[in-house]
N, C-alpha and C positions, 0 to 999 in steps of 0.2 A: 504495501499500499503506498503510494507517495506522501511525503511528507509536507505540509504546508509550512509559511513562514513563521507563525503561532506555534506550530510544533516543535521547529528548529528551536526558535527561542526558550522555549520549554525546557527544552533538555540540555541545554548550552546553560539555562539557567541552574537546571537542578546541578550540574558539574561544579558549579561556583558556590555552592551552597544555598541557593534560593529555594523555599520550600515546594516540595510537589507529594501532596497527600492524596490519601484515598479514606474514604469514609464518609458517613453522612455529615459530621458537624466539624469536620475539619475546617479550620480558618474562619470560622462562624463569626466569631468576635474579635476584636482586638488586633493588635500588630502582630506578626510572627517574629519569631528572632530573625529569621533570615531576613526579612525587610528592615527590620533594624540594623542590621549587620551591615546593609548593601551602602548604610550612609555614615560608615566608621572610618573614612580614611581617604586619601588618594592614594594610598598602596594598593587598596581592592580596586580602585577605579583604574589604575594602571593592568591590574592583571585583568580586568571587565574589557580594557581596550585590546588586549593580546586575544580575547574571545570575540571580538566584535564582531557583526553581521553586516556584510556589505548593503548599505542604504541603495534605492531605487533610484537616487541621482548625485550620486559620487561621492557619497560622505559613508559613515558606517552606523549602526544602532548598537547602543550597550545593551547586553544582556541582563538579567537580572532584577531591572526597574520594576517590572510587573509580577506579582505575585501569583503562580500560576496555583489553583484549586481545582482538585480532581473528584468528584460526588457522584454518587450512587443513588440512584431511585428506582421505584418500579414503575412510576409515570412522570413524564414532563408534559407540564400545561404551559406553552407559551402563550403569552397574551393576557393580561388580568382586567379585561372589562367584564362585563356582567356575565358574559358566556363563559370565559375563562374562569372567574372566580367562582361561579355554581359547579362547573365541571370539577374543578381541583375539590369544592369541599364534598361534592357529591362521592368523588372516588376515595377520598380521604375518610367520609363517614362509613364506607364499605370495606373498608379493610388495607386500601392501599397505600404507598409511602408514596406522595405527591412533592414535586418540586412544582413551584407556582412562578414562572419567569415575566417581569413585565417590566417593560422600560420608563415606567414612571415613575414617580414617588408615592404615590396614591392609587388604588384600585377603583376601577369604575369603567373607567375607559371615556366614551362617549357621556357616560351619565355622570360622571365625576363634577366637582365644583369649578375643575380646571377647563371641562367644556361646557357644562351647565345644560345639556340636553336632558331635562328628567327624564325616568324611564315610564312612558305611558303605558300602559295596559290597554287591553281591547274593549273595554268596557264600552266605549264609546262609539263601536261599530257594531257590535252585537250583545245580547243580554246573555247573563250567566257565563262570562267569558274571561273573567280574569284570572291569570295564572296563577298556579298555587305552587307548593313546594318550597323550595329554599327561596325563592324569590320574595314569595309571600311573607316568609319568616321578616326578610329583610325591609320590606314596605312597610310591615306590622310596627317594627321595630323602630324606626325610621320617623314614622307619624307619631308614635309615643312621645318620642324624645325631644320632637323637631320643634322649635319655636316659631318656626316662620311656616306660612302656607306655602305648598308644593307646586309649583307650575315651571312652564318652560324658561328658562334663564334664571330661576331663582334657587338653584340647586347650592346647596351651601356643604360647609366641610362637616356636618352632621352624619349625613350620609358617607364621605369619606371614611370616618371614623367607624363606623358600624360597621360597614364593608371590611376594614379592616381588623376589625374584632371578631366578626365571622370565622374570618380567615383564620386570626391566631387560637381560636376556641379548639381547632382542630389538630390534634397530638400528631396526625400522621402527614399534616400538610407545613413545609418549609416554603416561606415566601424570601424569593430575590427580587428586592424593589430596585429601582434605577438602574436594571441590567438588562443590557439589549442584545438579544440574538446577532450573532456575527457570521458565523459559518455554521455549516452543518456538514457534521463528519457522517460518511456512508459506510456502513458494511459491506455493501454491494449495492448495484443498482434498485433494489428492490426493497432494501432496508435500511432506517435510519440508525446510526449507533449512537449518536452523541450530539450534542449540541456545543458550541462554542460562544460564550457569550463574553460580554465586557460589562464590569462595575467600576465606574471612572471615579465616584468619590472614593472607593476603597483601595484603588488603584489595583485591583484583582482582575483577573480572568478566570471564568469558570468552563471547565469542562465537565457536562453535566450527562452520564450515562443511564439510559434506561431502555428497556424491553418495548416501551411504549409511548407514544405522545402524541399530544394534540395541537393542534394549530388553532387557536383563538384569536389571533392577532388582527384582524379585521383586514389588514393589506396580504393575506397569505402569504407572509413571509416565510416560514417554515415550509409552507407547500412550494413554492418557487423555488426555494434552495436546496429542497430534497430530490427534485425533480417528477414533483408528483404531477399528473395531468389535471389541468384547469382551464377554465375558460373566462372569458369576460367580454364586458360588450353585450350586445342585442344580437340575438339569434334572428334568422329570417323566418317569417310566419311558416315558411315550408318545413321547416327542420323538425319543428315537434307538432306542426299543424295547431298553432294557436292561435285561436283569432285575434288576441290583441299583439302580438307580435308585429313588428313593422315587415315591410314586403321585402326590402333588402337588409343584410346583417352590417351591423356598424360598430365601431369600437367608441361610438358617442357613451357619455357619463353623466350622471347625475352628480351635481355638484357638490361642495362642502358649505356648509352655513357658520357664520359667525354670529355667537349669543352676546348679548350683552344686557346689563341691569342698571336701571335709572334712579336715583334716589330724588325725593322730595326735601330739599335743604331747607325747608323752611322760608328763604329769602331768593330774589332774584339772582340768575345764574346766567349771565351772557356766554355766547360761543359763537368763536370767530374760525369759519372752516381753513384748516390749512392750505396753501396753494398746492399741495399735492393730493389733496382729498378730492373725490369725485362732486360732480354738482348736478343737482336734483332741483332745476329752477321753477319747474311748476308741477301742478297735480297729474298733467298727462304723464310726466316722465317717473310716476309711480302707480300708473293705471292698473286698477284691480290688485295693487298690492295695501292692504288696509294697515293704516298708521295712527289710527284715533287713540288707540291705547300703546303708551310708550315706555310702560314701567319695565318690562322684560322683553326679552329679542324677538327677531321675526325669524321663522323658518326661511322666508323668502330672501334673505339677506345672503342669496346662496352664489357660489362661483364654482363653475366647472368646465364644461367644453368650452374653447378647444384644448385645453392644459391636460396634461396628463396628473392623476390624480396620486400618484407616488413621486415620480420624478421632478414634477413643479409643485410640491407640496409648499415650499416656502414662496414661491409666487403667489399661489394662491390666497396665502394666508395676506401678502401685502396688498393684493387686489381686494380682498373683504374688508382691510381695514380702511381703505380706500373708500370703498362704498359705504362702509357703517358711519364714517364721519360726515360723508354726503348725506347721507339719508338723515342723520341727526342733526346737520345743519338747515335741512329742509323742515323738518318738525320745530327747530327752535325760532327760524327766519323766515320762512319762504311760505309754509304751507297755509293755504287759503281754504283747507275743508275746517267748516264749524268752528269749534273754539279750542281747536288742538295747540296754536301756538299760545293761547293766553294759559290752558291748563299745563303747560310745560315750561312756563317762566322760570318758575323754582328747581327744575329739575336738572341734575347732572350725571354724567355715565358715573356710576359708582364699580362697576366690572365689565372688561372687555376683553373676551376670550381671543388668548394669543393661541391657544390650539384648537384649530376648526374642527367641526364636526362633521366627519366624512360618509357618506353614504355609499360609496362604492366600493369594490373588492375584487381581487380574484373568487372564484368559485370552485371548488374541488370538484374533480369528476370521481363519481362513484360509480358504483354497480347499477345504481337508480339515480335517474334525472327527474326531479320534483318538476312538473309543469303544472300550464294553467289548467287544463284538465283536472288534475288533482284538487285543485282549489274551488273550482266553479260547482262540481257534481262529486262530492269526494267519495272515496270506498276505502275500507280498511285495508291497510297492508299488513301484512304478518308481521311485520318487525317495526312498525309504529313504535316510537319512544317519547313523543312530543306532539304538540299539534301548534297552528297557526290559525287565524282570524282576522290578521289584517287585511284591509283591503289590497287590491292590485295599486300600487303606489309608485309609478315610475315619473318622477320629476323630467319635466322636459331638458335637455341640454341647454347649457348657456346659463341659467339661472338670471340674475340682476341684470348680466349684461345684455343679454336678450329681453330689450326693454318693450316690444312691441308684442310679446308672447304673454297669453293670459297664463298665471300660476294657477296651480291647481287645489292650492289650500282651499279648504270652504265649498268650493264647487264640486269635490268631489264626493264629498258625503254629505252632502245635501238630497232635500225630496227633489232630484230632478234626475232627467235622463243620464246624467254622468253616473248616478248610481247602479244603474245596467252594466255599465263598463267596468266597474272596479269591483263591485260587491264579491266578496267570498263567505262558505260556509267553514264551519270549524272544520280543518282538514289534518290529517296525520300527515308526519312527518317521519321517514322510515330509516332507520339505522343504515341501511344501504347506501342513504345519501350525504351519511357525514362519515365516510370514511373514502381512502385513496383506492381506487380501483389498480393502482399498479406499485405503490409502497406501501406494503404490507401490513406495518405497523404505525400508520399514520391514522387519525383523527381528525374531524374538523368540527366547529359548531360556530355559532353567530354568523357573520357577513359571508364567511367563506363555506356555510355549506353547499352541496352540490344543487341545485337546482337551475332551471330555464331564468333569462333574463326576467322574464314576466316573474313565475313564481320567488325569484329573488326578491323581487320589489315588494312582496308581501312579507317573505320568511326575514329580511334585514334589519328588523326595528329590535329594541333593545329587549323586551319581555321575549320577545319569542327566542331569541339568542340566549337570553338565562335558562328556559326550561327545556330548550334542546342542550345547552350546556349540562345540566342536571343528568340528562336521559344520558349522553354519551359519557359523563363523568361514571356513570352505574354501570353502561357495558364495559368500560376500562376495568372494572374490579369483575365482571364475568371473565374476562380476558386472562386476569389472573386466574380466577379459580379454575379453569380449565385450559391455562397455559395453550392459549391458542390468539389469534387475531381477530380483529373484529368483522372481519368476512364470516367465521366460522360462529361467533356468537350470533351474527344474523340468520344462518342459515340452520343452527342446530339449538340455539338458545334463548330464541326471540322472546316465547312465551314467559319464560323466566325471568329476562330482563323486565318485562311489561308487567310481571306481578311483583317485583322489586321495586319500581317504580310507583305503583300504585300505592303500595305501603308507605312509600316515602312522600304521600299526597301530591304526586304529580295525578295528573288528567289525560288520558288518551282516548280519544273518542272512539266507541264501540267495544271497548275493553272494560270488562267487569274484574272484581274479585274471583279468582279462582285458587287463592292459596291454600295449597293443602294444610299448611301448619297453623292457619288460623282457626283456632277452636271455636271462637263464636259464629263462624258460619253454620253449625248446626244447633245452634239454642234456638229456643222459643222466647220471643220478647214480650213484654207487658210493660206497661204506663202507669202513672197516676192519674194523667188525663191525655186527650189528644184534640189538638184543634181540629176545627171545620174549615173549609175552603169560605173566605169572606173578602168580597172585593170593596174597599173602601171609597165613600162619595168624596167628590171635592168641587170645587167652585169653577175648576176649567173645564171647557169644551173644545174638543178638536174636531176643526173643520171635516167634513167629507168632501173635500174637494177632490181627493183621490179616493180611492176603494181602501176599506178599512177591514182589518182582521185582528186577530187573538187567537193564541194558544193557549189553553188551558187542560188540568189535569180531571180526569172522570175517573170515581171511584165505583161507582154504581153499575147495575147492567141494564139500565135503563135510562134513557133521557126525556123526560116527559116535555119539560119548556124550560126556555132561556128567555129572560128580560134583559134588555138593553136599556141603558138610562140615555134618552136621547133629547136634543132641543130642537124645535123646527122654528125657522126664522121666516116663515111663509105664511101667507093666509090662506093657504090652500091644503089639503089630506093629500099625504104624501104614501104612495106605495113602495114600501122596503121588501126586498128579496133577502133571507138571510139562508148563507147556504151554509151544511157541516161538513168537514172533512178530516180526515184523519191525517196526524202529525208523527212521524218516526222519532222525532227528537223536538227539543224545545226551541230550536233555530228552523224545522223544518216546516215551510209554507210550499214546498214542490209539488204537491199531490194538485190535481184540476180535476179531479172526479168528485163531485157532491154527492155524500151517501144520504143526504136528505136533504131538502129546503123548507123553508117555511114564509111565508107571506105575511104582513101585517100594515094596517094603515095607521100613520102617524097623523092626528088631528092638527088642524092649523093651530100656530104657535104654541104647540103642546111643550111642557118640559118635566119629564117624567117617564116612568119605566115602561116600556113597550114590550108586550108578551110575543114570543115566536113559540108556536107549539110544534114539538119534533113527533112525540111518543115513538121513540125509536131505541132499540136494543142495542146495547153498547158493550164494549169489550172494557170490563172493569180492569185498572192498574194499566190506563192507556191515555196518551195524549190527542186531543183534538181540536180544531179550531173552526171558529165560525167567520165568516167573510160576508160584508156587504158591498155593493155597487158604489159608484162615486152618485153622491147626491150633495151637491153645493149650498143647499138651503137647510141642510142637517148638519149638526155637530153631536157627537159623543162622548158623553162625560168621561173627561180622562183625570185621574188623579194622580199627582206627583208628590215624590217624597222631597223634605226640604233638602237644597243643595249640600252636598258634605265639601262644599269649597268656600273660600273666602278670601279676599284681595289684601285685607288687614289682619294680623297677629290679634287683634285685640277684638274679634268676633267671637261668637259664641262657639266654644272649641269642642263642646260635647258632643252636638249633633242631634238628631232625632232618629229613633228606630224606625226602619222602613215598614211602611204598611203595605208594599207591593207583594203580593202572594207568591212564595215561592213556585216556582215552575211556569209562571206565567209570561207569555210574549206578545206584547201588541207590536203592530205593524202598519203601514200603509204601502200602498204601490203606485209609485209616481210614474211608472211606465206601463208597458204591457204584461211582462213578465214576472219582473223578480220583486218579492216583497221587502221592504225595508223596516226592520227591526226597530220600534222607539224606545230608544234607551235612555240611559240615565233615570233611572228610578221611576218608571210611568206604567201604567196599567190603565185600560179601558173599565169602565164600571159596568159589571152584570151580575144577574143570579140566575139560579139554577134551580131545578126542582126534579127530583128530590137534591137535597143538601149534600153536597159531596164533601169527604173527610179522607183525603189525599195525604194524609200528615202522621199516619199512625207508627206505633212504636217498630214493627217489623220493618222499616226502612233504613233501621240502622245497621242492618246485615243484608241488605239488598245488593251492595256489591260495587258501588260508585260514591263518590264524594262530592257530588254536586247534583243538580237537575242536568240531566241529559235526556234519557228516553222515560222518566219519570221525575216526580219529585226528590225522593231520595232521602229525605229528612224527617226526623221525629219534632213536633212542634207540642210543647203543651196547650193545655186550653188559657187562651188570656184572660178567663174569667175567673178563672181559679188562681189566688195566689201562689206565689213561689212560698215554701219548698215543691219543687218537683221532681219525680223519682221516673228511672227506667231500670228495668230489669231484664236479666238476661238469663233463663233458664237451661242448664246443660242435662243432656240425658241421665248423665251419671257422675257422679264426684272425679275429676279430672285434676292433673296436679298443672300449675301456670304461674308463672311471676312477671308478665308484662301485661299490662292493658294499653292500649293506644286509642284515643279519641280524637275524632275530628268534629270541631265546633263549627257554628255558623258566625263568617264574619263577612256576611253580604256581598259573594263574590261577583252581584250584579253591578257594582260599582266602583269608581275609586275615589278614595279618601283625599282630599287636599288640606283640609283643617290643620292647623297646627295643635300640637301634643293630644292627638284623636286618637281614642280607641272604639271600635265597633261595639256600639251598644249592643248588637245581636250576641255578641259573642259573652259565653259563660264566664263569669268572673270569680266565684265562690262554690266549692263545690265539694263531695268526697265521695271515693271508690270504697265499699264494702264489698266482701265477700260471705258467703253463707257455709261455713264449714263446722264440724263437730257439731253440729245443732243449734249453733249460734251465729250471729253476725260480728265482723272482724274488721274495722275500717284499716286498710291497707295504703291508702292513700288521699291526698287531699290537697287544694288548692285555696289560696285565699286573695290572689290578684292576677287570676290570669288574664290575658288579653290575646293569646296566640288561639289561632284555626287548630293546629294540630298539637296536639302534647301527647307525650310517651311516659307512663309511669313503671318503673321497674322496683321489684318489691322481693322479702324473701318468698320462697318459693312456698304455695301453698295448696292444699286438697280441698277443692269446693267443689260444690255443683250449681252453684248461684252468684251472679254478680250485681251488684246493683250500684249506679249512679244517682246521688243526689244534689240537686243543683237548689243552694241557697239563695244565689244573687247573679244578676246580671250586668252588665255594663251599661244597663241602661233600658233593655226592654223588658216587656211584662212576661214573655214565655222562655221557655227552656229549648233550646233549639240544638238539636245531634245529628250532623249527617252519618257518622257511620263510627262503630265500636268494633274494635278488632281484640282478641286474647290469644297469648303466646306463651308456650313454655318453654324460654329459651334457655342457653347454654350456661352456665357458672359465670362466665366471663362475656356477657353480649356486647355486641358492637354498640356502642353509643352515639346516637344521632346528636346530642347536643351535651358533651362531655361537661362533668360538674366539677366544680372548684375553680381556683383561679388558675386557668390553664395557660392562659397569657403569660404569668409571672411564671408559673412551672415551667413552661417552653423556655424562655429566657433564660433561666437558671440552669438548664440541662444544657443550652448550647453553650452559656458560658464556661459551665464546667468542665466542657470537652476541651478548651483551649489550653494548651500546655502552660504551666504554672511561670516559667520563666519568661514567656512573652506578654504577660498581665501587666 
């Protein structure tokens, strides 16, 4: 094997006394003895000159000035954005010794305070779709701690510290921050042997070996330097038969965005445009680029084509700064739109990102190419490990430099024809799209996963990258378990991978709990009470200018009557036809077959319930939807939860419990085929006969942790005050020592409020078992706000388990999605290690440094 320059330097440095060590913690803290010796006199400098290496421009290079540290792990994750952080944590929790190598000083990538693109989830584009698992833990903790609202351009260091803390909590995870991948050392054309990385601040070079690697760099650096096959740019429509793809292939790219934050200083702050800044003299030059709100950044300050998103990164930042200063000059000095200039008088930039938010990347070539058809009409892949639901969001090339082009923001996601072109349904992301087809020990997550350009425009977003990273990290654990590559996991162990991920609070469309180790699956379940389905009434009415529809659960075997709360604005009676159709899941309006129809007359000027009689036999435990045609003179009562966002930290930070029934999706149809979900905590008001009861106790062992093909949640009766309990009765006494509970944290919305805890989430509870004829408490919590909790306790032999909920974080009801019971080995792998793991890890690393070097 040929030696590169760094290898030569390392070997020569070893010959003159520089430290070249093997082992996990070698050189992890302090200065090495060799590094100190290198500065101890001219005699040694002369010896170094004698062993000097010829330079490339006629001089020589002194050896031994850079410490070479050789370390070995079971997995190396390169890139510490959200996908890389979640991949590393996921693998570490599943027993893999992980190195997370990141070139910046803070984790989070585009979501960090350095860039300030907040990790928006998918709730704005579909109901019941917020990403769960590790990213939900991070979201939950950040909102509970952070004193500021969460929105684009307002990410602060609280998010950075939580990401750092979550990584440091894992004993199996070692962080290499400020460490840049420089070279990839190959064992042969199909296998990575090691990476070579530089950490300038410590004057160290690391050679990090592992049998498995994950590229989460965003730019696909590890993919490129290992020789893995990749794609970039846009494929022609003919290549994959994608309707949204262009006729001709191109290398045009989406741009990078510069975010900023402005602060009200309380006094007038003038702004003078630098002569090198761009100029936007009139409103025409910012056509369709809303700048009426200026507290935080604009996604449309975007620059890309014709520059290259890697080679021209420095130039892109320079151009972005020019554009931002020109936009700010326009807001402060030239804007003629409304009262923008007056409101901006006291504002000044408080933060300007010098690290642009990149959208584009190399995309790995795997054994399966995710494409538009997978997003539009999803099928279940046997090796799905995550999901996406973001719309097809391909920004036009040029960005703000292309001033004549209307940007997509707002139009793509409104009730207009554009929704037909960009809407997706929750779709699975297969493992086969997350590994290299020609480098056998390389996986990828985040922007680098393998899809067509159209599919990439949906999968590229931060939250999707995070859950895909968790999936890939778990796949790495199975690679270790079976001593195989990711292709073999996809072929032979994909069901085990899916079950592992479901247990750790991931969601995979169409996949349910089939874990043979889960004792709860065979239990019978009862509860102190159960809630009925109730639709709230509110003052708002939603115009039927488009056809309207709503999915809802049916627990009875017959549906006699449905009543809609309607309002008429005309002096004439209106005949309304209501159709009833089957829905496969809470996002599914695809059926065009009416199982039954009913017609009713709405009296002139009427405001009240209108009955539609069906008398139809139904399938209990299924979802249906009703739909009505366009009637511009009618409106349907639409109840809305109070928004969980605020522009000021002084607003009420508690939030109100949601009144939207779990498993219900309202929608309208702005064009001819696709129904658009009405999101952000809304529901049409209706009544049904007979009363439906879809929130029974048995839902907690139904197999999923959110509404999908059913409600899948137990909710206690809101008319009966807490405490409430749910009990799992086993057929016979069995041994177990772990209980896992998935509570409700309203995955139908994203919270923006500061210091916020979801009211629906259970706060105070206890877990008891029935053993030897008596009840014994084995676990309890007094201030919980997490969705998923795992309690491990001394092994018991019992035939019943009861969870008693004494208090929530604000809701009247006790809500639980799932309960699992396990009999773990004596040393279970902990998802959340107890104790001061950060301090323990640092002490452990500190102690590995030779005494004489401290």
